[in-house]
C-alpha positions in Angstrom: -0.1 0.6 0.2 3.0 2.2 0.5 4.3 2.1 -2.4 1.0 2.6 -4.4 0.5 5.3 -2.0 3.9 6.8 -3.2 3.4 6.3 -7.0 -0.1 8.3 -6.8 2.0 11.4 -5.3 4.3 10.9 -8.2 1.5 10.5 -10.9 -0.6 13.9 -9.5 2.6 15.5 -9.5 3.4 14.5 -13.4 -0.1 15.0 -14.1 -0.2 18.5 -12.6 2.6 19.3 -15.5 1.0 17.9 -18.0 -2.5 19.7 -16.9 -0.9 22.9 -17.1 0.8 22.7 -20.1 -2.2 21.0 -21.9 -4.4 23.9 -20.9 -2.0 26.1 -22.8 -2.2 24.2 -25.6 -5.9 23.5 -25.6 -6.5 27.4 -25.1 -4.7 28.6 -28.3 -6.8 25.6 -30.4 -9.8 26.7 -28.7 -9.6 30.6 -30.7 -7.4 29.7 -33.7 -8.2 26.2 -34.7 -4.9 25.1 -35.3 -1.9 23.2 -32.5 1.0 25.1 -32.5 3.8 22.4 -32.8 6.1 25.1 -31.3 4.6 25.1 -28.4 6.8 22.2 -26.8 9.6 24.6 -26.7 7.8 27.4 -25.1 7.8 24.9 -22.3 11.8 24.6 -23.0 12.4 28.4 -22.6 10.2 29.2 -19.8 12.7 26.2 -17.8 15.9 28.2 -19.6 14.4 31.8 -18.9 14.2 31.0 -14.7 17.1 29.4 -14.7 18.9 32.2 -16.4 16.8 35.0 -13.8 18.1 32.6 -11.1 21.0 33.4 -11.9 21.1 37.4 -11.8 19.9 37.0 -8.0 16.2 36.8 -8.1 13.8 34.3 -6.3 12.7 31.7 -7.8 8.8 32.9 -7.7 9.9 35.7 -9.2 12.1 34.5 -11.9 9.4 32.2 -12.5 7.0 34.6 -12.9 9.2 36.7 -15.2 10.0 34.2 -17.4 6.2 33.1 -18.2 5.9 36.7 -19.0 8.5 37.2 -21.4 7.9 33.9 -23.3 4.7 34.9 -23.4 5.5 37.9 -25.5 7.7 36.5 -27.2 4.4 33.9 -27.8 2.1 37.0 -29.3 5.7 38.1 -31.1 5.9 34.6 -33.0 2.3 34.7 -33.5 2.3 38.3 -35.7 5.6 37.7 -37.9 4.5 33.9 -38.5 1.1 32.7 -38.0 -1.6 35.6 -37.9 -0.4 36.3 -41.9 -1.1 32.5 -42.8 -4.0 31.8 -41.0 -6.4 33.1 -44.1 -4.1 30.5 -46.5 -5.9 27.3 -43.7 -4.3 24.8 -41.3 -1.2 23.3 -43.1 0.4 25.9 -43.8 0.3 26.7 -40.0 1.0 23.6 -39.0 4.3 23.2 -41.2 5.0 26.9 -40.0 4.8 25.9 -36.5 7.1 22.6 -37.3 9.7 25.2 -38.6 9.6 27.5 -35.7 9.5 24.5 -33.4 13.2 23.9 -34.9 14.4 27.5 -34.9 13.8 27.9 -31.1 15.3 24.7 -30.6 18.7 25.0 -32.0 18.2 28.5 -30.8 18.1 27.3 -27.3 21.3 24.8 -28.2 23.6 27.1 -29.3 23.4 29.3 -26.4 23.1 26.9 -23.5 24.8 24.0 -24.9 23.4 20.6 -25.4 23.8 18.9 -21.9 21.8 19.1 -19.3 22.2 21.7 -16.4 20.4 21.5 -13.0 17.6 23.8 -12.4 18.0 25.7 -9.3 15.5 24.1 -7.0 17.0 24.1 -3.1 17.5 20.4 -1.7 14.1 19.9 0.1 14.4 16.8 2.6 10.9 14.4 1.9 8.2 14.5 4.8 7.8 11.1 6.2 4.4 9.7 7.5 4.8 6.1 8.6 6.5 4.1 5.8 5.7 7.1 3.4 8.1 9.0 1.9 6.6 12.3 0.6 9.0 14.7 -1.4 8.9 18.2 -0.9 9.0 19.0 -4.8 6.2 16.9 -6.0 4.1 18.3 -3.2 5.2 21.7 -4.2 4.3 20.6 -8.3 1.2 19.7 -7.2 0.0 22.5 -5.4 1.4 25.2 -8.1 -0.6 23.1 -10.9 -4.0 23.7 -8.9 -3.3 27.2 -8.6 -2.6 28.0 -11.9 -6.0 25.8 -13.1 -7.7 27.9 -10.3 -6.5 31.0 -11.9 -7.1 29.9 -15.7 -11.1 28.8 -14.0 -11.3 32.6 -12.6 -9.7 33.6 -16.1 -12.3 31.9 -18.0 -15.4 32.3 -16.2 -15.1 36.0 -14.0 -13.6 38.0 -16.6 -14.3 39.7 -19.8 -11.2 38.5 -21.8 -12.1 35.2 -20.9 -15.6 35.3 -21.8 -14.6 37.0 -25.0 -12.5 34.4 -25.7 -15.1 31.7 -24.7 -17.2 33.8 -27.5 -14.4 33.6 -30.3 -13.9 29.7 -29.7 -17.5 28.7 -29.9 -18.5 30.9 -32.9 -15.9 33.2 -34.2 -18.3 34.6 -36.8 -20.9 35.2 -35.0 -18.9 36.9 -31.8 -16.8 39.3 -34.5 -20.1 40.3 -36.3 -20.9 41.0 -32.4 -18.3 43.6 -32.2 -15.8 41.2 -29.7 -12.5 42.7 -30.9 -11.3 39.4 -32.2 -7.4 41.1 -32.5 -7.1 42.2 -29.1 -8.7 38.5 -27.8 -6.2 36.4 -29.9 -3.3 38.6 -28.9 -4.7 38.2 -25.3 -4.8 34.1 -26.3 -1.3 33.7 -27.2 0.3 35.4 -24.8 -1.8 33.6 -21.9 -0.7 30.3 -23.9 2.6 31.3 -24.1 2.8 32.4 -20.6 1.3 29.0 -19.1 3.3 26.7 -21.3 6.6 28.1 -19.1 5.2 27.3 -16.6 4.6 23.8 -17.4 8.2 23.5 -18.3 9.3 25.2 -15.0 7.2 22.0 -12.5 8.4 19.8 -15.8 12.1 20.7 -14.6 10.8 20.8 -10.7 10.2 17.7 -11.4 13.3 15.9 -13.3 15.8 18.3 -11.4 17.5 19.2 -15.0 16.9 21.1 -18.1 17.9 20.3 -21.6 17.1 21.4 -24.8 15.0 19.1 -25.8 12.7 18.7 -22.8 9.9 20.2 -24.6 10.1 18.9 -27.9 10.1 15.4 -25.9 6.8 16.1 -23.9 4.7 17.9 -26.3 3.7 14.2 -27.0 2.2 13.7 -23.8 0.2 16.4 -23.8 -1.1 16.0 -27.0 -2.4 12.9 -25.4 -3.8 14.5 -22.1 -5.6 17.5 -24.6 -7.0 14.7 -26.5 -8.2 12.5 -24.1 -10.0 15.7 -22.4 -11.1 16.5 -25.2 -9.4 19.1 -27.6 -9.6 22.7 -27.0 -11.6 22.2 -23.9 -9.2 23.5 -21.4 -11.1 21.5 -18.5 -10.9 18.3 -20.0 -7.1 19.1 -20.4 -7.0 19.6 -16.9 -8.2 15.9 -16.1 -7.0 14.7 -19.3 -3.2 15.4 -17.4 -4.0 13.6 -14.0 -4.7 11.0 -15.9 -2.6 10.4 -18.3 -0.1 11.5 -14.8 -1.3 9.2 -13.0 -1.4 6.0 -16.1 2.5 7.2 -16.7 3.8 6.4 -13.6 1.6 3.2 -12.3 2.2 1.3 -15.4 6.4 2.8 -14.9 6.1 1.6 -11.8 3.8 -2.3 -11.6 4.8 -2.9 -15.3 8.5 -1.3 -16.6 9.9 1.7 -16.3 11.4 1.3 -20.1 7.9 1.9 -21.3 6.1 4.5 -19.2 4.9 7.0 -21.5 3.3 4.1 -24.0 1.1 4.1 -21.0 -0.3 7.1 -21.6 -1.2 6.4 -24.7 -2.7 2.9 -23.8 -5.2 5.2 -21.4 -5.8 7.5 -24.3 -7.1 4.7 -26.9 -9.4 3.1 -24.6 -11.2 6.4 -23.9 -11.7 7.3 -27.3 -12.9 4.1 -27.9 -15.2 4.7 -25.2 -15.5 8.5 -26.0 -14.3 9.3 -29.6 -14.5 13.2 -28.6 -13.0 12.8 -25.7 -14.1 13.3 -22.3 -15.2 16.6 -22.3 -15.2 16.4 -26.6 -18.0 18.5 -27.8 -20.3 17.1 -29.8 -20.5 14.2 -28.3 
């Protein structure tokens, strides 16, 4: 039982990282209707940006927020230069362009930061012991930050004018524009939020794996896609639930079957759910 609870703690922490990352991706999809393959590199940039700013003496939470804001601005700039001019031409040019942007960002990080992993500046914390159960403080911090981030996203979507206009554009873009919704401002805010949330996902991923490396976000992107599809593409709440389910599936599979195929269990869960609910757990149109 102790081993099971230990696995659940790690699963919830990983699930929180995936859920936060999936929310950022699904927010941009909900408004733009295309999946940004460069999104994984926003995770990488968030982690490296936090390492860089912490190296200048900023406290880790401050460095994280500053990195999120910087990556958010970069996300808007990239979208304005590379994506928005191509939107009238359809999804395929956007998808191909986003893959190209991903390679540019990935290799830029590699040029400036090097190819070798570096340690994330998380202070060493002694695990709490509850009976025979050891509870790593890093995992608890990850879970709490992920829950807080998802609560903030919920408040933005339900309690602010921006959230309401984002949901309006997501539900019916043509009707929203005809009703006077400033689509350009909504789009820019969406790019900013999506990239900033992705940066936070990268920081949380760095906390759980202790190190930062140039291809961390690109590798993790496939698992984020699984969570988005599992929850129902375009649904932020589905992405949250999908991330938690995928995280638990990965850790349980790694602990009780084989760690060599840990991410494969995420896709087994995905396939099983999609066989029963082809549009995902929260997909529209049932």
